[in-house]
N, C-alpha and C positions, 0 to 999 in steps of 0.2 A: 701616842695617844693620850688627851688629856686625861688626868686623874678626876675625882667627883668633883671637887674643890673647882676644877676647872670647868665642869659642866653647870654648876650652882652660877658661877660667875657670867656663863654666857646667858643663863635663864635670867638673870639679875639685868643685864645689859641688851634686853630687846628693844629693837629698833622701835621709837615711837612714831607711827606715821599720823599726821594730822587729819587727813580725810579718811579714815578707817568708818567702816560701816559696823557699828557695834554689835557682836553676834548675829552678823548676818554676812553672806556672801558677798564678796568684792564685787562681783560680776554682775548677780543679778538680782541683789538685795534680798533673797529669801532666806530662810532660818533653816535650822534642822536639818542634821547630817553633816555638819562642816569639819572641814580640815583645817585644823589650827597651824598656823606657819610657825618653826621653832625658832626662826630668828627675827619675826615682826611681829607685829599686831594684826596681821591681816588673816582673813577668813576664808576660803572658796568652798563652795561643791565641787567634788572630785569630777562630776560630770561638766563644769563652766570652765575648766583650766582648757588652756590649748598647750599641747595636744589634751584630752581628756586623760584622768588617772584611772587605770584600769583596777578591780580586785585582783588580790589582797592591796588594800593600800598599804604604803610603806609606814614604818611605827614612828619614823624620824623625818619631816619634810618640812622643806621652805619653799615659800611661794616664788609666783614668776619674776617679783620686785628683787628679791633677794639673791635667787639663783637664776638664771638665764636659762629657759628651758631649750633654746636652740643648741645646747650641748649634744640635744638627743635627734640632730637632724640627720637623716637619712639621705636624701637628697634634694636639691634644689631643680623644680621643675620649671618653672615660667617666670616671667617679669614682667608686670605692667601698672601702668599708671591706673589707681583704682579710687573709687570715693570714699570718703571715711569721714566720722562726725568731726568737727575742727574742735579745738579747744577754744576756752572761753576767749582768751584775748585774741587768737586768730580771727574767729568768728566775728567779733565787732569790728576788726581793722576790714574783713572783707565784707562784712554785711551779711554773711551766709552762713547758715550750721554746717554746709557742705564743703570739702576740700578734697583736691585730688591729689594723692600723694604714691610715691614709688612703691610696689610690695611686691614680695616673692611668695610665689608658691612652693610651699614646703611639704616634704612627705616624712613624716618621722619614724624613728627606729620603731621596730616592735608592731606597728601599728597598718595597715591596710591603706590603699589609695584613698577609700571610703572616708580617710579621716583628714585629709590634706587639708591646708589653712591656707591664708592669705597671711604674710606677716609684714606689716610696714617696714621699711628700710631703715627707720631711727632706731628699731628694737635691734637690728644686726649691728649698726653703728656701737650702740650702748654695749653689745656684747663681744665685740671684738678685742677689748683688752685682756678681758678673762680667757678668749678662746682666739688665740692668733691664727689658729688651724679654720676657724670659720671664714675669715677674710681671702685664705687660699680656696677655701670651696667657693663663695662667692666667684672668684675672679675666674676660675675653671668654668663654672657655668657660663659666663658671659663669653670665653672662648670659645666654647662650644655654640653656642648660640650665634654668633656672628661667623663662624663655618657654615652653619645650616641656613642661614640667610640664602646661599648661592645654589640651595639644592632646589628643585622643580617642587617637591612635595610641601604641601602645607604641614607646618609643624603642628602637632598635637600632643599637648601636655601630659594629660590622662587619657588614653583609649578607653572607651564605652565599656570596652570589654574586661577591662581590668578592674572594674566597680560590679561586675556581672557574676553571680554565684554559678563556679562550675559544678562543683561536688561538693558536698559536706562530709567531711569524714568522722568525726565525733561529737560528743556533746555532753557538758558538764553544768553542775548547777541547776538550780530550782526558781519558778516564778520568775521575778524581774531580773534575778541574776542568771537566768539562764543561758548559756553560752554556746555557740557553735564553732568547729573549727571548720574553716571555708578556704578551698582551692578555687582562685577565680581564674575565669576563662582567660587562655593566652599567656598564661603566668606559669611557672613551674610549682614542684611540689613543695620547693625551700621558700617561697612566698605566702603560706597558707598562714592566716592569723585567726585568733580567737575573736568571735564578734558576737554582741550581745543579742538576742533573738529581734529585740524591738529595732535593732539597727539593718536587720536583713529581711522584715517581714513582708518585706514584697515580693520574695522568693520563697512563695510558698509550696511551688511545685517539687523545687529541690530538696525544702524540710520535707515534705512529704515522702520523697524518694526516700530520703535518708533513714526514714523510721521504718517504709515497707522493709527495706535491705536488714534492718536490725531487728525486724518481725521475724524474719526468715530463720535466724538464730534460735528464737524460743522456740519455733514448731520443730526443729530440725532436731534441737536437744529433748522434747518431749519425747520426740520418737525413736529415741536413740536406743533404748532396749529391743523394740522391733526392727533393729537394722540389718541383721544377715538374712533375713527373710526379703525385706525389700531389694536388697543388693539382688538376690536370686531372681525375683520378680524383675528386674530391670534387664537381668541379661537374659530373659527370656525373650521379654519385649524385643532387645536388640535382635536375636536370633530371628523375629518374625517380622517380614518386608512387609510394610503397608504403602502403597501406592499412591501417591497424591493424583488424583484426576484433574484438581484444578488447583490455581494458584493458592496455597493456604492464607486460611482469615488471621495466622498470628502474625503474618508480614504485613507490618502497617506503612511500608513504604510505597504501596501500590501494587499493581498485579503482575507476575512473574512473565515474561514472554514464552511461548510454548517450547522454544528450545532450552530456556532456562529451565524451564520445570523438568524438562526430561534431564537434564544436568543434574537439578536437585535429588529426582529418582535415581539417576547412577548413584550420587555420592551415597543416598540412603541404603541402596541396595548393597553396595558394597562395604558399608559401617555393619548391615546386619550380617554380611557373610565374612567379616573381618577380611576385608582384600582391599591391602593400602592402594591407594591409585594416584593417578596424575590427571588432572583435569589440566586439558592443555589449547583451550580454545585459544583463537586468535585474539589478540589484542583489542581491547576495545568492545568485548561482547558481556562484559560483566560477571568477571570469573569471581570478583568480591562478591557480589550481591549473591550468587550461587551459594558461594562459603559460607554465607552468613546465615541463609536460607536452612543449611547442613544445621550451623551450632543451633539456630532458635527451633528447629523441630526437634534436638535431642533435647534441648531445655524445657519444651513441653511436657519430657518424659522424665525429668528431673535428673538429667545426665549432666555432670560437669565436674569438675573444673576444663577449661579449652586453653589451649596456647597457639596465638598466631604470633607467627615470625616474618615480618616483613623490611623491605628496605625504609631506613628512618625518613625518608622523603615522603612516603605513600603513608605512614601511619596515621596522620591526622585525617586522610580521606578514608582509612580503614573506621576510625573512629566516629566520623561522620555518619557514613554508611551504616553502622550498627544503630547509632541515634534514629536515623531513618526509619530501618526497616526492622530493627527489632530493639526498641527502646527500653522493654521489659527486661533486659539483661543487664546484669552490673558487669559494665565492659572497664577493664583498668588498662590504664596506658603507662607501660612500666620503661620509661627513657629517664633522660636529665643527668644532670650532676652527683655527685658521691651523696651530697646532704639532701638533696630530692628524693632520691631513691631510699634514702634511710628513712625518710616521711613515709614513704609509701609501701616499705615493709612494716613498718610500726602500725599504720592505721588502716592502709587497704586490701593487704593479701588476708590477714586472719582476723576472726573475732578475738576479743581476749580472752585470757585462760579464766574459765569457769570453775572456781575454785569449791563450791558448795557440794558440786558434782562429784568428787574424788571420794573413792572408797580406800578403805585400807586392805592391804593384803593380809594372810596371816605374817607373812615376814615382816610386815611393819611399812612395807613400800606405800608408799601412796601413788595409787593408778587416777591420772588426770583423763581427759577427753585427747584424743592422739590430734597433732598438728593438720592432718588430713581432713579430720572430721570439724576443725574450725575454720574451714576456707571460708571466706568472702565473698570472692569473687566470682562471676560466671567464666568470664574472658579474660585472658591477661594479651595484652598487645605489647609485642615487642621486638626490638630490632635486632639483628645479627649479631652487632658489637655487644649488648646485653645478653645475648647466648653465653658468649666468651666470657664477657668480664665477671659476671653475677652468678656463674652457675651452681656456686656453693649453695645459695638462696633458693634457685628455681629447680635445681636437679633433684631435690629429694620429694617433691611434689609429682604425685602420680596422675597424670593428664590424661584425660579421656581420648580426647583428640589432639592431633596436633597439625596445624596448616602451615606449610612453609610458601609464602608467595614469592614470586621471582626464582622458582625452586631448582632453575639450570643452574644457581650456585653452587649445587651440593655435585656436581659433574665431575668434582676431584676429590677421591677418597682419601688424598694426602692434606685436605685444607683440614684447619681446624674446625672449622665450622660442620664438617662432615664429622669428624670424630666425636667432638663435643655432642652435637646432635644425636647420635647413636646411643649415647649414654644417658636419655633422659630415657624415662620410662612412659609409654603412651599406648592405650590399647588401639589406637586406630591414627593411621597418617596418610595427610594429603598432600600432594604437591600442586602449585599452580604455577603455570608458563604459559608464555605465550611462543615460546622458540626450544621447543625440545629436543629439537634436530640440529643444533647450531653447526656443526661440524661433522659429527659422524655417529654410528651406531654405536662405537663403545662409549661415548658418555652418556648415549639413551640406557647402556646398559647399567652406568653406575649410578643413575636413578633409581633405576628398579633395585638394584643392589642395596639403597639406601632404604626403600620400602619394604621389601621382601629378600631378605640376605638368604633364606632357605631356598627359594625356587630359582634365585639369581646370584647362585654361590662364587660361582669361578667366571672371570673373563675370560681366561686361557679358553676353556672348555666351550664357553660361547661362541666366541671367535672359530673356533674349529667348527663347530656344528653347523656355523653359519657364513663360512668361508665363501662361499660361492652364492651369494646372494641373488643373483642373477636369475639363478633356476627358480620358476614357477615354485615346484613342489616346496623349496625351503622359505620362500617368501609366504606361502599361504600356512607354513610352519609357525613361523615367526606372527603372522599375524594371530593365530589362535593362541599364541603363546602370551600374548601382550594384552588381547582384545579385553580380557575383565579389569585390566590395569589402567587403560587408556580412552579417552574420548577427548575428541577435538574437533571444532566445528570452523568454518570460515565465513566471514564477513559475507560473502557473495550465496554462501548457499543459504545462510539463516535471516541475513538481514536486508531482503529486498528493497526494503523501503530506505535503505541509507543511500543518500546522493552519491553518484560515481565520482571517482578520483582519476584525474588525468595526469601523467607524469612525462615533462619534457625537459631531456636534456640540452642546455644551450652552451654552445661552444663560443668563447670570448678571446678576442685576439688578445695578445699582451701588448701593453701601453709600449712607446719607444724607448721609454726609462726603462721598464721590465725588461725589453729583449737586452738592453745594454750589460744589466746585471747577470740576468741568465748567461749571456756568454762570459762573463767575467768571471763566473762561478765556475763553468766549464773550462774555462784557460786555467784557473788558477789552481784547479785540481785534475789538470791534465794528467800529472805523472800517476796520482793515485789511481785515475782511470785506465789508464794505458797498462799499467804492471800488472802482470800476471799473478792471481792469486796473493792481491794487498790484501792488508786488514780490512775484514767486513764490516767493523765499525766506522771506518773512513768512509766509506761507502754509502753508509745509513746516514751521516753526519750531511755527507753531501746531498743525499734525497731529501733529508730534511729542511735544508737552506732553500733548495729550490719548490719545496711545498709552500713554505713561507712566501716565497717570491712571488709566488703565482696568486696568491691571495692579495698580497700589498707589500711594495717595496719597503713601508715603514716598518715592515716584520724584522726587515734585516737591523743587524746592529751599526748604529750611527747616521741611519739614512735620514731620520724623523727630522726635519727642519726645527730648530729651537725657537725661530721667530715665529709668533702666533698666526700673523697674517699668512705670511710663507706656507704655514701650516694646512692654514684651512686651503688656500689656492691649489696646494698640492694633492691635498687627500683626495680629491675625484681626479685631477686631471692623470694621476701617475700611476691609478691602476685600471685595468681595463674591465676587471669586474665591477668594480665600485662605480665605475660610471654606466655601465649596465643595468646595475641593481638600481642607481638612482632613477634612471630613468622611468624603469617597472616601478619604482616605488612612488614616484610621485603621481603616477596616474592611478594605481591601486588605491591610494589616498583621496583622489577623486572620485572614484567610483565606489569609495565606503567600505573597501575590505577591510579584513584585518590579517596580519602575516606574521609568521614565526621563522625567525631565520637562526640557522643553526650554523656553529663553525666548531670546529677542533681547537680552535687555538685561544686561549685567554687573551692575549692579546690582540687579536684579531677583533673579539669582542669589545675590547677597549676602543677601538678605531671606528667599530660601529656604533658605538655610545657618540663618538665625537661626531661622527655624521649624522646621527638623531638629532643631536643637542644642535646643529649647523642648521639641519632641515626645522628646528623648533618644533619635532615632535615627542609626544610621550610616549615612553616606553617601559617595559619591565626587563630585569635582565635574571637569568638563574643561570650559575656556574658551581665548579665544584665547593666554592667556598662559603655559599650560601647555605647558613645551617636550617634544619627541618621546619621547624616553626615559621622563619622568615620566609621561606620557599613558598610555605600556603598562603601567607598574607599576600605574597606577590600575585602566586596563582588567582586568588578569589579578587586581587584588584583588577586582572586582567579579565577576568571571566564575568566581574560585575555587571547590570545590567546598564545600558549606558556607559558603559567606562569610556573615560577620554584615552587611553592607552592604543597607539596603533599599531606597536608592534610589540614583539617580544625575543629577546637575544637570548639563545640557549647554548650551552655546550652539549653537543651532540650526546657525550655519554653521561653526562649528571643530570641530577634530577628525576632519578629512578623511572621506571618504566610506565608506573600506571598513572602518570600525568594525567589530567585530564584537559587539553585545550582544545574542546570542541567548537570553542566561540570564533576561531580563527578559522579562515577558510582558504588561505594562502600560506604555502610552505616553500621557503627559498633554503635550499641545501648551497651555502655559501662555498664550502670546501668538503670533498667526500671523505667518508671514513675508508681504512684499510677493510675492514670489517663490513661486509654490505649489511648483514644483519643488522647492525647498531643505526645504519641512515633508515632501515624498515620501520624501526623500532620510532625513530624521530617521526618518521609521517605517519604512522599508525596514532600520534597525540591529538592529532587535527581530524583524521578520519576516523571515527567512533561513533559510540551511541550518544544522540544529543547532537550530532552535526545535520545541520538543515538544510545548507549550500553544497554545491559541487565544489569539491576540494580540487585546488591546482597546484602541482608540486614541481618547483624549477630546481634544478640541479647545474650550478655554475662549472663548466669545466673549460681550463684554457688550452686553446686548440693547439696542436703541434707539440705539447709540454708532456711532462713527467705525470701529471694529471690524467692527459687522455689516455696514453698507454697502461697507467695503475686502473683505470676504468674498465678499459677493456680487459686488462686480465683478471679483476675482482669478476667480471660478467661472466669470465668463462670458467672461473671456479666454481661459481654457483651452479651452473649448468651442470658440471661434472658432477657435483656433489648430488643433483637432483639425479641425475641418470645412475650413478652407482650407490643411490641409498645410502650416503654418510660412509661407504667403506673407504673413502678416501680420507686420511688424516691431513687436518688443514695443516701443511706442513709450513714452517717458516720458509719466507722467500729466501732462495739460495743467491749464491753469488753472479751466476749468469744472467739470471733474472732482474738483479739489481741494476747490473751493465745494461741490460737490455733498455729498462724502465730509464735510465738517467740518459742514453743516448739518444733516445727516441725523441725526432724531431728537430736535433740539433744540425743535419745537414742543411735543410731549410733555414734555420736559422743563422746560421753561417754564410748562406748563400749570398749573393750581390744584392744589393738592395733594388736595384734594375729588374731584377729577374721578373719577368713577366709571368711564368708559371706560379711561381710564389706568391706574386700578388692577385692572381686568380683565387686562389685558395682563400685568400682575406675573406674574414665576415664583416660586414657592417650592420649596424640595427638604426634604421631610422625611425621615424613615429609611427609610420604605416606597419612597420614590422612588428614593434611593440605592442600597438593595437590587435594585429592579429594572434599574436603569442597569449593576451592576455584574455582573448575572446573564448567564455565560458560556454558558447553557444553550440561552438563549432563539435562534429562529431567525433569521437574518441578516433584516433589512426589505429590502424589493425594491429601494427606493432606493438603500440601500449595495451590493446587488449590481449594481443598474445602472451605477453608478460607479465599480466597479472593472472594468466591460470597456469602459468608454471609451477604452481603450488607443489611441494615435495610427493609425489606420485605414491609414494610409503606410504604416508600419512594420510592419504585420503581413505584408507580402510578405516580409521578410525571416526566416523564422522557420526556415527550413531550409536547410543549409547546400548553397552552390550549386557545383556540381563540372563545370558545362558549358562555359560562354563563359567566356573570359578575353579 
């Protein structure tokens, strides 16, 4: 630290710049409210600086000529040749006042994307000496840009959402210096910044909304004294059930379908009777909207806060639906990194403590409002992960209504999610699930136990009571027990206007290369396969190898050629499935259809990407590695009007079940899931509310292989489940079944190539066959119609909301 004499010396040795504008801003020439540089004789207005300086102003400050502001760069976003005013000597040479120079678009630390500026390259060059790391930043930026030029998507330096106000969290200062803390659209909470009112004046709606939320605080605190009476009144209200005869006016997103109105009344009736329920409508019937309608109706009665827990990938969709149907509610999405969540906890969950309202007790203790009284939001939207990670912050809140989306995740009472949610205090609980009976009655019991541990206390007793569920009398008793708790409607019952769907299983031949590898795998593992009681793990590995091979030989290690041209040539030739897919896709593209392609394997999705690039088609992709916000961006791009994306590549189990891709009308299941329900959910993403075209579903199965056998077995299991109403546990596949699956088709495979019987079984798809397959006008064949009817007979009893017994 220099002493006082040092400071004086510095003041004496100020740099004298000859082009100084005396007592005026060096940038605009104006006077008043100037900031003087402490190392030279320049002065500036704080707002004229790049980046502009914000209040409070620093006591010691050096101008951009003395200290480069480039030390405060957050990131470089873009680079281009841009016009700038030429310096005098250049202007005389060029005969023009304007010259094009290389400039960088810069985002500054501590400032939002609203304040990004273009900085000429020469400013960077000047600053390199003082800040060597700046050069690294520039080099990294160029490296990043060169890798991006290869991608199909047009690069956008600043997405419009990043300069669009999403929410305002707080306010400080007055008059010209009034500032708002702003959360920007599509950006997390840890990228909130303070903005002057003048900079966001075009976002009047968001500013107004912030003030409305703030004004609620004043109202609630003025009513504080009469609070006990209020709560008893709201309790009375909760007890009286008022049925809605038509779609309520407070829902601004449109009017509910009749079956959705029935769903809302079912949920309201359950609320009034304090009966916890499962809304188990089939996927695509708008369970989200019915739930929002329930919460909006409670909001009308001043009942809040509510908690909605959903898979991360569907949270954005929930947020949007709330904004569409119930914009009057203050909905906070509680997700993100540790810093982002800290910002939410600081500004979004509670109003600040009101110190004036405190009273002193005789003991001298100060009594303030309780945290519950200071709650600022109406609905908190969060993911399963946050429930576990941040229970310390969320558990103390007394929730009015807790809604768990994809509620079948609670079927295991030993899971952390189950035990954690059981500890949350909520007056009312609703589970949403499209598949309540995935495997058996035991799982349904666990869901009921979560909702009402009093009525559904012991699994053992329940199993004994309904041991012989095939008896008529037991079935009706179980129905009576569940009726107040369960509502399940099917698309075919309530949405007669939904276009039909048609599912076809396409059997495909292995390519000659695939056959060779298939034989090799079976031969190589001959000892494992013939040894009785061999290690099951080895068998499972063989199964996995064969499954991969059925998709594409490149899935096996060391098969994919390194040479690019050879890769492209063999990509189609070496896989029977991809050859058929190619014939179909070319025709579907010509006919203007849009396609969803599902696979279990990341590697197969990579190969399908290579295929789309080879065909020069634009596509989207979602698998387990794609985060929540990015998923929604990709879904929106695909669903956008006149979207250029022809197909969407998805992994069967990624993406959350609530994803809506109704703009596609063709689903191709490239390889099937062991769990048939996963495939059914995949199909439902296209065949749902909003679909206007007939949906075609094609399932590709390689003939005479492990895939065909698996398909037969899973179908048999589903039928058994339907017959026995889920008393069957979904046992893991046993040793004999594994053996059977692997050996299936091997006899024909190892037969002589000239075997006429084998040849006659082979399948060939010519152009005419492809045209017949893709013809949407054909009447659905009887088998397909029968399959659709195979809905679990047990669940048929819960089609209608039950307002009788509780």
